[in-house]
N, C-alpha and C positions, 0 to 999 in steps of 0.2 A: 507670203514671202515678201520681205521688204524690197523696195526698189532703190537702186543706187543711181542717183543723178548728180550731175556736176553743177551744184549751185555755187554762186560766188561766195567764197569764204568757207566752203565745205572742206573736209579733209581731202577729198579728191582734187579740188581746185588748188589747195595749198600744196599737195604733193606735185601736181603738174607744174606749178610756178617754181617751186624750189628745185625740183629735179632738172627742169629745163634751164634754169638760171645758173645753177651750181655745177651742172654736168652730172651725167649718170654715174661717173666714177666716184662721186660723193653721195651716193644714194643713202647711206646711213645717216649722214648729216642732214640731207634733204628731208628724210622722213621724220627725224627728230624735230627739226624746225617746223615742219608741217603740222605737227601735233600740238604746237603751242596755240592756246586759244586767243588768237589775235583779235584786238578790239574792232578792227575793220580791215577790209582788203587794202585800203590806202596805207594803213600802218604797216601791214605785211610787205606791200610793194616798196614802201620807203625804206624798210629794213633791207630788203633784197638789193635795192639800188645802193645803199650805203656800204654793203659788204662786197658787192661785185663791181661797182662803178658804172653799171649799165642798167638800163630799164629792164624790168622783169620779162622773162621769156615764157612762152607757153600759150595755151589757148585762151580765148576770150569767151564770155558767156554765150555769145551768138554762135560759137563753133561747137559748143558742148551738146552732146546728144540729149534729147528729151524723150519722154515716154512715147510720144507720137512718132518721132523719127525712128526710134528703136523698133516700133511696131510696123514700120513701113507706111505710115500715113503722111 
């Protein structure tokens, strides 16, 4: 079975950033934007800042779970 981990630029990372930045009431828009194959996380974050006027919200790579933390190591 595949493992889902939050790598920077992954669909999970993108959903996190868009949902937190746009608000959960805009979940449909957030998921649609998260599915765009962004060239980099910087491009994605710049886009978020341009449409919200604020820095992107959401977790950072150091707060994302890893396989070791999910296994209790």
